[in-house]
C-alpha positions as CSV (number, residue, x, y, z in Angstrom):
1,M,-68.3,30.8,-23.5
2,S,-67.1,27.2,-25.4
3,T,-68.8,26.1,-28.6
4,R,-69.7,22.5,-29.1
5,G,-67.5,22.1,-31.9
6,E,-64.5,23.0,-29.7
7,S,-65.5,20.7,-26.7
8,N,-65.8,17.9,-29.8
9,Q,-62.2,18.6,-30.7
10,A,-61.1,18.4,-27.0
11,E,-62.6,15.1,-26.8
12,Q,-61.5,13.8,-29.9
13,G,-57.5,15.1,-28.8
14,A,-57.7,13.6,-25.3
15,P,-57.2,9.8,-26.3
16,A,-54.3,10.6,-28.6
17,T,-52.8,12.7,-25.6
18,R,-53.4,9.7,-23.2
19,E,-51.7,7.4,-25.8
20,L,-48.6,9.7,-26.4
21,N,-48.2,9.7,-22.7
22,A,-48.4,6.2,-22.4
23,R,-46.0,5.3,-24.8
24,R,-43.4,7.9,-23.1
25,S,-44.0,6.0,-20.0
26,R,-43.3,2.4,-21.5
27,S,-39.7,3.8,-23.0
28,R,-38.6,5.1,-19.9
29,P,-37.3,1.7,-18.4
30,L,-36.3,0.9,-22.0
31,L,-34.0,4.0,-21.8
32,L,-32.9,3.1,-18.4
33,A,-31.8,-0.3,-19.2
34,L,-29.9,0.8,-22.6
35,L,-28.2,3.3,-20.4
36,I,-27.5,0.9,-17.8
37,A,-26.1,-1.1,-20.5
38,V,-23.7,1.3,-22.0
39,L,-22.3,2.0,-18.5
40,A,-21.8,-1.4,-18.1
41,L,-20.0,-2.1,-21.5
42,A,-17.5,0.8,-20.8
43,V,-16.8,-0.5,-17.4
44,G,-16.1,-4.1,-18.9
45,R,-14.3,-2.5,-21.6
46,A,-12.1,-0.7,-19.1
47,Q,-11.4,-3.7,-16.9
48,A,-10.6,-5.9,-19.9
49,A,-7.8,-3.5,-21.0
50,G,-6.5,-4.5,-17.7
51,P,-4.3,-2.5,-15.0
52,T,-2.7,0.7,-15.9
53,I,0.0,3.0,-14.3
54,S,0.5,6.7,-14.4
55,E,2.5,9.2,-12.2
56,P,-0.1,11.8,-11.5
57,V,1.9,13.0,-8.7
58,S,5.2,15.0,-9.0
59,L,8.0,15.9,-6.8
60,V,10.7,17.8,-6.4
61,A,14.3,16.2,-7.5
62,G,16.1,14.8,-4.4
63,A,12.8,14.2,-2.4
64,G,13.8,10.4,-2.0
65,P,10.1,9.3,-1.4
66,Q,10.6,6.0,1.1
67,D,7.5,4.5,2.4
68,I,3.8,5.2,1.8
69,H,0.6,4.1,3.6
70,R,-3.0,4.7,3.3
71,G,-4.2,6.9,6.5
72,P,-7.1,7.1,8.6
73,D,-8.3,10.1,6.6
74,G,-8.3,8.2,3.5
75,N,-5.5,9.7,1.7
76,M,-1.7,8.3,1.3
77,W,0.8,9.6,3.2
78,F,4.4,9.1,2.5
79,T,7.7,10.0,3.5
80,E,10.3,12.0,1.6
81,L,13.7,11.3,3.0
82,G,16.0,13.3,0.9
83,R,13.9,16.5,1.5
84,E,13.1,15.7,4.9
85,R,9.2,16.1,5.0
86,V,5.9,14.1,4.8
87,G,3.7,14.2,1.9
88,R,-0.6,13.8,1.8
89,I,-2.0,12.6,-1.1
90,T,-5.6,13.2,-1.8
91,P,-6.8,10.2,-4.6
92,A,-10.0,11.7,-5.7
93,T,-8.0,14.6,-7.2
94,N,-4.1,13.4,-7.2
95,A,-3.6,16.8,-5.2
96,L,-0.4,16.8,-3.0
97,T,0.4,18.6,0.2
98,E,3.6,18.6,1.7
99,F,4.3,19.1,5.4
100,T,7.5,20.2,7.2
101,A,6.4,22.0,10.4
102,G,7.6,20.1,13.7
103,I,10.3,18.0,11.4
104,P,13.8,19.3,12.1
105,A,16.5,18.7,10.0
106,G,18.7,15.6,9.9
107,S,15.1,13.9,11.1
108,K,15.3,11.4,7.8
109,P,11.5,10.4,8.1
110,D,11.5,6.5,6.7
111,G,8.7,4.1,7.4
112,I,5.3,5.5,7.7
113,T,1.9,3.9,8.8
114,A,-1.6,4.3,10.1
115,G,-1.8,4.4,13.9
116,P,-4.6,2.8,16.0
117,D,-5.5,6.5,17.5
118,G,-6.5,7.8,14.1
119,N,-3.1,9.8,13.5
120,V,-0.4,8.8,11.1
121,W,3.1,7.8,12.6
122,F,6.6,7.7,11.0
123,T,10.2,6.9,11.9
124,E,12.9,9.4,12.1
125,F,15.8,7.2,10.7
126,G,18.4,10.2,11.1
127,R,17.2,11.5,14.6
128,D,16.3,8.1,16.4
129,R,12.8,9.2,16.9
130,I,9.4,8.1,16.4
131,A,6.8,10.5,15.4
132,R,3.2,11.1,14.6
133,I,1.2,13.7,12.7
134,N,-2.3,14.3,13.0
135,P,-3.9,14.1,9.7
136,W,-6.5,16.9,10.5
137,T,-4.2,19.7,11.8
138,G,-0.7,18.7,10.4
139,V,0.7,18.9,13.8
140,V,3.7,16.7,14.3
141,T,4.8,15.1,17.8
142,E,8.1,13.5,18.4
143,F,8.7,10.8,20.8
144,S,12.3,9.8,22.2
145,G,13.6,6.7,23.7
146,V,15.2,4.8,20.7
147,T,19.0,3.8,21.7
148,A,21.1,6.2,20.1
149,G,22.6,5.1,16.7
150,G,19.2,2.4,16.5
151,G,18.4,4.3,13.2
152,P,14.6,3.1,13.2
153,E,13.4,2.3,9.7
154,R,9.7,0.6,9.0
155,I,6.5,0.9,11.3
156,V,3.5,-1.2,11.7
157,T,0.5,-1.0,14.1
158,G,0.3,-4.5,15.7
159,P,-2.5,-6.4,16.9
160,D,-2.0,-5.1,20.5
161,H,-3.0,-1.9,19.2
162,N,0.9,-0.6,19.7
163,L,3.0,0.5,17.1
164,W,6.2,-2.0,16.2
165,F,9.1,-0.8,14.6
166,T,12.8,-2.3,13.4
167,E,16.1,-0.6,13.8
168,R,18.1,-1.2,11.4
169,L,21.6,-0.1,12.6
170,G,20.8,-1.0,16.2
171,A,19.6,-4.5,15.1
172,R,16.5,-4.2,17.6
173,I,12.7,-4.2,16.9
174,G,10.9,-1.4,18.9
175,R,7.2,-1.1,20.5
176,I,5.9,2.4,21.3
177,N,2.7,2.7,23.3
178,P,0.6,5.5,21.1
179,T,-1.5,6.6,24.8
180,T,2.1,7.2,26.6
181,G,4.4,7.6,23.6
182,V,6.5,5.3,26.2
183,I,9.2,3.2,23.8
184,T,10.0,-0.5,24.7
185,E,12.9,-2.2,22.5
186,Y,13.6,-6.0,22.1
187,S,16.9,-7.6,20.9
188,A,17.5,-11.1,22.6
189,G,17.2,-13.4,19.7
190,L,18.2,-11.1,17.0
191,T,21.5,-11.6,15.3
192,P,23.6,-8.7,15.7
193,G,24.0,-6.7,12.7
194,S,21.2,-8.6,10.8
195,L,20.0,-5.2,9.6
196,P,16.0,-5.7,10.2
197,G,13.9,-3.9,7.7
198,R,10.5,-4.4,6.8
199,I,7.7,-5.5,9.6
200,V,4.4,-6.9,9.2
201,V,1.6,-8.4,11.0
202,G,1.7,-11.7,9.8
203,P,-1.3,-14.5,9.5
204,D,-1.1,-15.7,12.8
205,G,-1.1,-12.6,14.9
206,N,2.7,-12.3,15.4
207,L,5.1,-9.3,14.2
208,W,7.0,-10.6,11.2
209,F,10.1,-8.9,9.6
210,N,13.1,-9.2,7.0
211,E,16.8,-9.3,8.0
212,L,18.7,-8.2,5.1
213,L,21.9,-10.5,6.4
214,G,19.3,-13.4,5.0
215,G,16.7,-14.1,7.5
216,I,13.2,-14.0,8.5
217,G,12.2,-12.8,12.1
218,R,9.3,-13.1,14.0
219,I,8.4,-11.3,17.3
220,N,5.5,-12.2,19.7
221,P,3.5,-9.2,20.5
222,A,2.7,-10.6,23.7
223,T,5.9,-11.9,25.0
224,G,8.6,-9.9,22.8
225,V,10.0,-13.4,22.1
226,I,12.0,-13.3,19.0
227,T,12.8,-16.3,16.4
228,E,15.0,-16.2,13.4
229,F,14.2,-18.2,10.3
230,P,17.2,-18.6,7.9
231,L,17.0,-18.1,4.5
232,P,19.2,-20.0,1.9
233,A,22.5,-19.1,1.5
234,G,22.8,-16.0,-0.5
235,V,19.5,-14.9,-0.2
236,V,18.5,-11.6,0.8
237,P,14.9,-10.6,1.7
238,A,13.8,-7.2,0.7
239,G,9.9,-7.2,1.5
240,I,7.6,-9.4,3.2
241,I,3.8,-9.4,3.7
242,G,1.4,-11.7,5.1
243,G,-0.7,-13.5,2.7
244,A,-4.1,-14.3,2.4
245,D,-3.4,-17.8,2.3
246,G,-1.9,-17.7,6.0
247,N,1.5,-17.8,4.6
248,L,4.3,-15.2,4.7
249,W,5.3,-14.1,1.4
250,F,8.9,-12.1,0.5
251,T,10.7,-10.7,-2.3
252,E,14.3,-11.5,-2.8
253,R,15.9,-8.9,-5.2
254,I,19.6,-10.1,-5.6
255,G,18.5,-13.4,-6.1
256,N,15.5,-12.5,-8.1
257,L,12.6,-14.4,-6.9
258,I,9.6,-14.5,-4.5
259,G,9.5,-16.4,-1.5
260,R,6.9,-18.2,0.8
261,L,7.1,-19.1,4.3
262,N,4.8,-21.3,6.2
263,P,4.9,-19.6,9.7
264,K,3.9,-23.1,11.3
265,T,6.7,-25.4,9.7
266,G,9.3,-22.4,8.9
267,A,9.3,-24.0,5.2
268,I,10.3,-22.1,2.7
269,T,9.2,-22.2,-1.3
270,T,10.7,-20.0,-4.0
271,F,9.2,-19.0,-7.3
272,S,11.0,-17.5,-10.3
273,T,9.4,-18.5,-13.6
274,G,8.1,-15.6,-15.4
275,L,10.4,-13.0,-13.7
276,S,12.7,-10.9,-16.2
277,A,16.4,-11.5,-15.7
278,G,17.5,-8.9,-13.3
279,A,13.9,-7.9,-12.3
280,G,14.7,-7.1,-8.5
281,P,11.6,-7.6,-6.8
282,N,11.4,-5.5,-3.6
283,G,8.1,-4.2,-2.3
284,I,5.2,-6.6,-1.9
285,T,1.7,-5.8,-1.2
286,R,-1.9,-7.4,-1.2
287,G,-3.9,-6.2,-4.2
288,P,-7.8,-5.8,-4.5
289,D,-7.9,-8.8,-6.9
290,G,-6.7,-11.1,-4.7
291,A,-3.4,-11.8,-5.7
292,L,0.0,-10.0,-4.4
293,W,1.7,-7.4,-6.5
294,F,5.2,-6.3,-6.0
295,T,7.7,-3.6,-7.7
296,E,10.9,-4.3,-9.4
297,I,13.1,-2.3,-8.5
298,L,16.1,-3.0,-11.0
299,S,14.0,-2.9,-14.1
300,N,11.7,-0.4,-13.5
301,G,8.3,-2.4,-13.3
302,V,5.5,-3.9,-11.5
303,G,4.9,-7.4,-11.2
304,R,2.1,-10.0,-9.9
305,I,2.1,-13.3,-8.4
306,T,-0.9,-15.7,-7.4
307,Y,-1.1,-17.4,-4.6
308,D,-0.5,-20.6,-6.7
309,G,2.7,-18.9,-7.6
310,V,2.0,-17.8,-10.9
311,I,3.9,-14.5,-12.0
312,S,3.5,-12.1,-14.6
313,E,4.8,-8.8,-15.2
314,P,2.0,-6.4,-16.5
315,L,3.4,-2.9,-15.9
316,T,6.5,-1.0,-16.4
317,V,6.8,2.5,-14.5
318,P,6.3,5.5,-17.3
319,S,9.5,7.2,-16.2
320,A,12.9,5.5,-16.6
321,N,15.3,4.5,-13.8
322,T,13.0,5.8,-11.2
323,F,13.9,2.8,-8.5
324,P,10.1,1.5,-7.7
325,N,10.4,0.8,-4.1
326,V,7.4,0.3,-1.7
327,I,3.9,-0.5,-3.0
328,Q,0.5,0.2,-1.0
329,P,-3.4,-0.5,-1.6
330,G,-5.4,2.4,-1.7
331,P,-9.0,3.4,-1.9
332,R,-11.4,2.5,-5.2
333,H,-8.9,-0.8,-6.2
334,T,-5.8,1.3,-6.4
335,L,-2.3,0.6,-5.9
336,W,0.4,3.4,-4.8
337,V,4.3,3.2,-5.7
338,V,6.9,5.3,-4.6
339,E,9.7,6.0,-6.9
340,S,12.6,6.2,-4.8
341,A,14.9,7.5,-7.0
342,G,12.3,9.3,-9.4
343,T,10.3,12.6,-8.7
344,H,7.1,11.1,-8.9
345,I,4.1,8.5,-7.1
346,A,2.9,6.0,-9.6
347,R,-0.7,5.2,-9.6
348,I,-2.5,1.6,-10.7
349,D,-5.8,1.6,-11.8
350,N,-8.5,-0.3,-13.4
351,I,-7.5,-3.5,-11.3
352,P,-10.2,-5.5,-11.4
353,P,-11.4,-6.0,-7.9
354,R,-12.7,-9.4,-6.4
355,E,-15.7,-9.9,-4.4
356,R,-13.9,-9.2,-1.0
357,D,-10.8,-6.8,-1.2
358,D,-7.5,-7.5,1.0
359,D,-5.6,-5.1,2.4
360,G,-2.3,-5.4,4.3
361,D,1.1,-3.8,4.6
362,E,3.9,-4.6,2.0
363,G,7.6,-4.7,1.0
364,D,10.8,-2.8,2.1
């Protein structure tokens, strides 16, 4: 049985307890706001530091990675021409998985892209085949139908839901139906021996490709009609991408410049101010910051150009003499670079994003 004194002590302590609880309740929003501010400051400092490049994925010497693309499963898929395999990188952990089953010796996997059917498709330069790999099972299926000696190189999903590819040695453009596997080839209008390389979907709904003999080509996916746009003498295009400004942008490693082609008029504008001598611009893609990013294959760097033509060279690949080739966007505002003469796949982080991301294919 409680005494009166104990009852009075309890009554006197109640207001103090209520006040303490009230103070705790009032402090919680302040602590939360402080935590948010600290996190925002940390993110701001990371972005202010600018983009960073690392080499988180190591390959065996002689792998010869050629192309890379984000797959339908959200992973980064790439080809190894030297060791004849297809690789998969899990961006969250940078874990590497390589696939060899179903890829015969001499196949020389080259171009790679995400297909409209949920598979990953790649070219076999050495065996004149187009192949697909199921990203969930790793099962590879090959398709014949490329003319012997064609040398299929780069590949992209077209606006017609077919896959389109270039035949470097045969000077043809090919199309494969992902459902039937039927291949159709186009050569009318294409200069013999023009060496078509990278192929991308343009902002006008056509397919555009570079020609190493000095031209840019366009093929209408509905009609198959090919039109060529000659470049100035000595200009050898390496990579090509459709820009968010409605133009085609290309790199030129020999002349050391970045070019812009108006698809409506064919007018060409070139940019070189800001490029280091002998940089050798090569692959090119649209970055998450609303600019175009490109590799510098001869100076071992990565550059950036705005749609106004302002060029900067913010990054150097950590390892020397890696021949940075293709550059492609990945998840979480990253860019990925294949080092064709090195032993790594490089990754670029801390690119300040803009409100609406751009995505696209890139250079050769």
